[in-house]
C-alpha positions, -999 to +999 in steps of 0.1 A: +000+000+000+014+034-010+022+060+017-001+086+001-033+065+004-050+051+034-079+027+031-105+044+052-143+044+051-156+079+047-183+095+069-197+130+072-187+137+108-219+155+118-240+127+104-220+101+122-228+117+156-265+116+152-273+086+130-283+050+140-261+029+118-277+002+097-244-018+095-214-029+115-180-028+099-168-063+105-132-072+108-116-089+079-082-089+063-078-079+027-061-103+004-029-091-013-048-085-046-075-065-029-049-043-011-029-038-043-060-028-061-063+004-041-028+014-053-035+003-089-071+013-095-086+035-068-077+067-086-097+057-117-125+037-100-129+052-066-150+082-056-147+104-026-176+117-005-157+149+001-156+158-036-193+167-034-220+163-060-211+144-091-219+152-127-225+118-142-218+130-178-184+144-168-177+114-146-184+087-172-178+108-203-213+102-217-251+107-210-264+072-199-289+058-174-273+059-140-278+030-115-266+030-079-263-001-057-261+003-019-242-023+000-227-045-028-208-068-004-179-084-022-191-068-055-191-097-079-228-094-088-224-057-094-194-061-116-212-088-136-242-066-140-221-036-152-202-059-176-235-072-191-251-038-194-225-015-211-252+010-221-257+020-184-234+035-159-231+021-123-221+034-089-216+011-060-216+021-023-200-001+003-184+004+037-163-027+039-128-023+025-122-060+014-154-058-007-144-025-022-109-039-029-123-069-047-147-048-068-120-023-079-096-051-087-121-067-110-131-034-126-095-026-132-083-059-145-114-064-167-112-029-181-147-018-172-154+019-177-190+021-166-186+013-128-172+034-100-175+031-062-177+050-030-163+035+003-186+055+024-219+055+042-249+054+017-268+082+035-239+105+032-234+097-005-270+102-013-272+135+006-239+150-006-230+134-040-261+124-059-284+151-075-321+149-072-338+133-102-306+118-116-310+080-110-326+055-133-325+028-106-315+022-070-306-013-059-305-027-024-299-064-023-299-086+008-292-059+034-285-068+070-320-079+083-313-071+119-337-099+126-341-093+164-371-071+171-351-048+193-327-041+164-354-033+138-346+004+142-312-003+126-327-016+094-317+007+065-352+006+050-371+032+069-395+059+057-369+087+057-345+065+037-371+056+011-381+093+008-344+101+001-342+074-026-374+087-043-359+123-044-329+110-062-349+090-089-358+104-123-395+102-132-401+065-139-370+055-121-370+022-102-363+011-066-354-026-066-349-044-033-344-081-025-341-100+008-341-136+019-358-127+052-396-128+049-401-105+079-378-079+063-396-083+030-429-075+047-413-045+064-399-033+030-433-037+014-450-017+041-425+011+040-423+014+002-461+011-001-466+040+023-446+064+001-471+083-021-446+092-048-439+056-059-461+027-071-456-010-069-448-028-102-463-060-088-497-068-103-506-083-069-493-053-050-466-073-032-436-090-048-422-095-083-403-122-100-366-117-100-359-091-128-335-103-155-309-076-145-303-090-110-277-118-111-281-149-090-256-143-062-235-167-042-252-153-011-286-161-026-276-196-036-264-203+000-297-191+013-316-214-010-295-243+001-306-234+037-342-234+026-346-196+025-370-179+001-361-147-018-385-118-021-379-091-048-397-057-046-399-033-075-414+002-073-415+031-098-414+068-093-447+084-105 
């Protein structure tokens, strides 16, 4: 790792003091390739919270649909998605350095030009870096379910969070969520349905079949082996 770059998750200090976090940064050593990726590719793939609001046209060099994924984990499904959809531009947001390292290593070695990432809190990124009305789709796949009732307040899907997502969507833009916890799926459905500015794409006003753009993830396959169901929710901005 070079002396002029430190792998640090970014936060807006005033937000950090008042917010209930929806995640825990778990310990985990980066592999050698993940660590080297920050030296080799961060300058071209990484984005900083403190650079302020982005201009997607300048950032990607073109005018294209912009998709943001919050909490991409190790990043493989997001890289696969961007690689299979070169007509769209993607931004990933993740707080865990090993996952970010893996993503930027793949982006760099595979030569992708339509995917960049923040290593920062999603609420900060949305508030400071993403213009209102600029997103074609927001993706939130398999977030921490905080399954104990006393921890439900830590779930990222809350009315204020959904209202923030809706502001960032262009008219007709999509919010796509997926979870393998039925209780969380029901919570997501309740919160999304309560927002008057979006409508459910489900004909039965609940869940949809997995859209073609969402890859089948290793996490999802593990859940299926354990007998978990998967619930996809898709809402559109009116």
